[in-house]
C-alpha positions in Angstrom: 8.0 -11.8 -4.7 10.0 -12.2 -7.9 12.5 -14.4 -6.0 9.8 -16.7 -4.8 8.4 -17.0 -8.3 11.9 -17.6 -9.8 12.6 -20.3 -7.3 9.4 -22.0 -8.3 10.3 -21.8 -12.0 7.5 -19.4 -12.5 7.0 -15.7 -13.5 4.5 -13.0 -12.9 2.3 -14.3 -15.8 1.9 -17.6 -13.8 0.1 -15.7 -11.0 -3.6 -16.6 -11.3 -4.8 -13.6 -9.2 -6.3 -10.7 -11.1 -5.4 -7.0 -11.0 -6.3 -4.9 -8.1 -7.7 -1.4 -8.5 -5.4 1.4 -7.5 -2.4 -0.9 -7.0 0.7 -0.6 -9.1 2.6 -3.4 -10.8 -0.3 -5.4 -12.3 -0.7 -8.9 -10.9 2.4 -8.5 -8.8 0.9 -5.5 -7.0 -2.2 -7.4 -5.8 -2.3 -7.7 -2.0 -2.7 -11.5 -2.5 0.2 -12.0 -4.9 2.4 -13.3 -2.1 -0.2 -16.0 -1.3 -0.4 -16.9 -5.0 3.4 -17.0 -5.3 3.6 -19.2 -2.3 1.1 -21.5 -3.9 3.2 -21.8 -7.0 6.3 -22.4 -4.8 4.4 -25.2 -3.0 3.5 -26.8 -6.3 7.1 -26.7 -7.5 8.3 -28.1 -4.1 5.9 -31.0 -4.3 6.3 -31.8 -8.0 2.7 -30.8 -8.7 1.7 -29.0 -11.9 1.7 -25.3 -11.6 -1.6 -24.8 -13.3 -4.5 -24.6 -12.6 -3.4 -24.3 -8.9 -6.7 -22.5 -8.1 -8.8 -25.4 -9.1 -10.4 -27.2 -6.2 -9.3 -30.6 -7.7 -5.6 -29.5 -8.0 -3.3 -31.4 -5.6 -2.4 -28.1 -3.9 -6.0 -27.3 -3.1 -6.7 -30.8 -2.0 -3.7 -30.6 0.5 -4.9 -27.2 1.8 -8.4 -28.7 2.3 -6.9 -31.6 4.2 -4.8 -29.3 6.4 -7.8 -27.0 7.2 -10.3 -29.8 7.6 -11.8 -29.9 4.2 -15.0 -28.0 5.0 -17.3 -26.7 2.3 -15.4 -24.4 -0.1 -16.2 -21.1 -1.7 -14.0 -18.7 -3.8 -12.3 -15.7 -2.2 -11.7 -12.2 -3.8 -8.5 -13.2 -5.5 -9.9 -16.4 -7.0 -8.6 -19.2 -4.8 -10.8 -21.6 -2.9 -11.5 -20.9 0.8 -12.5 -23.7 3.0 -15.0 -23.5 5.8 -13.8 -24.0 9.4 -15.0 -23.2 12.8 -13.5 -20.4 14.9 -11.9 -23.1 17.0 -10.4 -24.6 13.9 -9.1 -21.3 12.8 -7.5 -20.8 16.2 -5.8 -24.1 15.9 -4.3 -23.5 12.4 -1.3 -21.4 13.4 -0.5 -23.7 16.4 0.6 -26.2 13.8 3.0 -23.9 12.0 6.5 -25.5 11.6 9.2 -23.9 13.7 11.2 -22.6 10.7 8.1 -20.7 9.5 7.4 -19.4 13.0 11.0 -18.2 13.2 10.8 -16.5 9.8 7.5 -14.7 10.8 9.0 -13.5 14.0 12.2 -12.3 12.3 10.4 -10.3 9.6 6.9 -9.5 10.9 6.5 -6.6 8.5 6.4 -9.1 5.7 3.3 -10.7 7.4 1.3 -7.5 7.9 2.9 -4.2 7.1 5.9 -2.1 8.3 3.7 -0.3 10.9 0.2 -0.2 12.1 -0.8 -3.8 11.3 -2.1 -5.7 14.3 -0.4 -9.0 13.4 3.0 -7.2 12.9 2.6 -5.2 16.0 1.7 -8.3 18.1 4.8 -10.1 17.0 6.9 -7.1 17.8 5.3 -6.4 21.2 5.0 -9.9 22.6 7.6 -12.7 22.5 6.5 -16.1 21.4 3.5 -15.0 19.3 2.9 -15.4 15.6 -0.2 -13.9 14.0 -1.9 -13.2 10.7 -4.8 -10.9 10.0 -7.2 -11.9 7.1 -10.1 -10.7 5.1 -13.6 -10.1 6.4 -12.5 -9.3 10.0 -10.5 -12.5 10.8 -7.4 -12.5 13.0 -5.5 -15.7 14.1 -2.6 -15.9 16.4 -0.6 -18.7 18.2 1.9 -18.7 21.0 4.8 -21.1 21.2 3.3 -22.6 24.3 0.5 -24.0 22.2 -2.3 -21.5 22.7 -4.2 -20.4 19.6 -6.8 -17.7 19.2 -9.0 -16.5 16.5 -11.1 -13.4 16.5 -13.8 -12.7 13.9 -15.7 -9.5 13.5 -19.3 -10.4 12.7 -19.7 -7.5 10.3 -16.5 -8.4 8.4 -14.8 -5.1 9.3 -11.4 -5.2 10.8 -11.6 -2.0 12.8 -12.5 -3.7 16.2 -9.9 -6.5 16.0 -7.1 -4.6 17.6 -9.1 -3.5 20.6 -10.6 -6.9 21.1 -7.1 -8.5 21.0 -5.9 -6.0 23.5 -8.7 -7.1 25.8 -8.2 -10.8 25.3 -4.4 -10.8 25.7 -4.2 -7.9 28.1 -2.1 -5.7 25.7 -2.6 -2.1 26.9 -1.2 -0.7 23.7 -4.1 -2.3 21.8 -7.0 -1.6 24.2 -8.0 1.6 22.5 -7.8 2.0 18.7 -8.2 5.4 17.2 -10.6 5.9 14.2 -9.3 8.2 11.5 -11.2 9.9 8.7 -9.9 10.2 5.1 -7.9 13.2 6.2 -6.0 11.3 8.8 -7.8 13.1 11.7 -8.8 11.1 14.8 -12.7 11.2 14.8 -13.3 8.6 17.5 -12.0 5.4 19.1 -12.8 1.8 19.6 -12.2 0.3 23.0 
């Protein structure tokens, strides 16, 4: 993260996300700090001012709105605008991912999700040609190099059913049943 910030001519203090409870390293430890660092890098690459990159009128946010379709906006948990789209629109988003980014995601899927157990990471490791990204409020998007795009959204905003639903949709046996653990790590049920 620090390398991304340095390449953008920015530092940790330039991140406009807040602190996240129970996470170390201040702003840098926030689970959205990578998104914010990427936004600063995009500003630097396009010659846009770094601040206030979260403002809906900033050139960065205007470009994001254009790419997504520019629907009505709200503010997400880390302070950046989110733009409304349909489930079909969300499914199409990753299909437009440039090849160099697709290659980077497939080469290091753990940097997209987590080292293990993240549905997006596991999909990219288990099935050739797929890129994927899980999001907040029970959203999951994936795209195959053949042009297929999918988006899954859990109506209640919880992510727990996404893996099993993806297993059903894509026929991935390893995902069809997802164990449910309690806070002690014990399996107390499953979603299938």
